[in-house]
C-alpha positions as CSV (number, residue, x, y, z in Angstrom):
1,M,-0.3,13.3,25.5
2,P,-1.4,16.9,25.0
3,P,-4.4,17.9,22.9
4,D,-2.1,19.6,20.4
5,V,0.1,16.6,19.6
6,H,1.2,16.3,15.9
7,V,1.8,12.9,14.4
8,Y,3.2,11.7,11.1
9,D,2.5,8.0,10.7
10,A,3.0,5.2,8.3
11,S,-0.5,3.9,8.6
12,G,-2.0,5.3,5.4
13,K,-3.4,8.7,6.5
14,F,0.1,9.9,7.2
15,E,-0.8,12.9,9.4
16,F,-2.8,13.2,12.6
17,V,-3.3,16.6,14.4
18,G,-4.7,16.4,17.9
19,A,-4.7,13.7,20.6
20,G,-8.3,12.6,19.7
21,T,-7.5,11.8,16.0
22,W,-4.2,9.9,16.9
23,R,-6.0,8.0,19.7
24,A,-8.8,7.0,17.4
25,M,-6.4,5.7,14.7
26,A,-4.5,3.6,17.3
27,A,-7.7,2.2,18.8
28,D,-9.0,1.3,15.3
29,W,-5.7,-0.4,14.3
30,F,-5.4,-2.4,17.5
31,G,-9.1,-3.1,17.5
32,S,-8.9,-4.5,13.9
33,R,-6.7,-7.3,15.1
34,G,-9.7,-9.2,16.5
35,A,-8.5,-12.1,18.7
36,E,-4.9,-11.5,17.8
37,A,-2.5,-10.1,20.4
38,V,0.1,-7.5,19.4
39,R,3.5,-7.3,21.1
40,V,5.5,-4.1,20.6
41,D,9.3,-4.3,21.1
42,F,11.7,-1.3,20.9
43,S,15.3,-1.5,19.8
44,D,18.0,1.0,19.1
45,V,16.5,3.4,21.6
46,R,18.2,6.8,21.8
47,V,17.3,9.7,24.1
48,L,18.6,13.3,24.0
49,A,17.1,15.3,26.8
50,G,17.3,18.9,27.9
51,E,15.6,20.7,30.7
52,K,12.2,21.2,29.0
53,V,12.5,19.3,25.7
54,A,13.6,15.8,24.7
55,M,14.0,13.7,21.6
56,L,13.6,9.9,21.5
57,S,14.3,7.7,18.5
58,A,13.8,3.9,18.2
59,A,12.8,1.0,16.0
60,A,9.4,-0.4,17.0
61,T,8.6,-3.9,15.9
62,F,4.9,-4.9,16.0
63,T,4.4,-8.7,16.1
64,A,0.9,-10.3,15.8
65,F,0.2,-13.6,17.6
66,S,-2.9,-15.8,17.1
67,A,-5.1,-16.6,20.1
68,D,-3.1,-19.9,20.6
69,G,0.2,-18.0,20.6
70,R,1.4,-18.6,17.1
71,K,3.5,-15.8,15.5
72,L,1.5,-14.5,12.5
73,R,3.4,-11.5,11.1
74,S,5.7,-8.7,12.1
75,L,6.6,-5.2,10.9
76,T,9.1,-2.7,12.0
77,N,8.7,1.1,12.0
78,R,11.2,3.8,12.7
79,M,10.0,6.3,15.3
80,T,11.0,9.7,16.5
81,M,9.3,11.5,19.3
82,G,9.6,15.0,20.5
83,L,8.6,15.5,24.2
84,E,8.0,18.7,26.1
85,L,8.0,19.1,29.9
86,R,4.6,20.6,30.8
87,D,3.4,21.0,34.4
88,S,6.0,18.5,35.7
89,R,5.0,15.9,33.1
90,W,6.8,14.8,29.9
91,L,4.3,14.8,27.1
92,V,4.7,13.6,23.5
93,V,4.1,16.7,21.3
94,H,5.4,15.3,18.0
95,E,5.7,11.7,16.7
96,H,7.0,10.6,13.4
97,S,6.8,7.0,12.2
98,S,8.2,5.8,8.9
99,L,9.4,2.8,6.9
100,P,12.5,2.5,4.8
101,V,11.5,2.7,1.1
102,D,12.7,0.4,-1.8
103,M,13.8,3.1,-4.3
104,E,13.1,0.8,-7.3
105,T,9.5,0.0,-6.4
106,G,8.6,2.9,-4.2
107,R,7.2,0.5,-1.6
108,G,7.8,0.5,2.1
109,I,10.0,-2.2,3.5
110,F,8.1,-4.0,6.3
111,G,11.1,-6.1,7.5
112,E,11.8,-7.2,11.0
């Protein structure tokens, strides 16, 4: 990921500018799981690619498991990524993660 990556996330802060801030958020989140393991599954993956830019969208389901393998909880985010070909490498330059919103309560829907 390039140092100038721009991320909109559903984690609470909502926006991260720069690879370091996004990396720190991800490390903190995964680190806060303690002995739990987190599996990430992608579905509805779609890719639109050109010569130097590409877009990817998917649903990402994060599932937490206890140390003994019991499923604890799960949540699904919608993700869109913008990639740019730089020096023969595809780099994520923009990422957007969101949840559907219940319009009556204004709360995110964390369904599977």
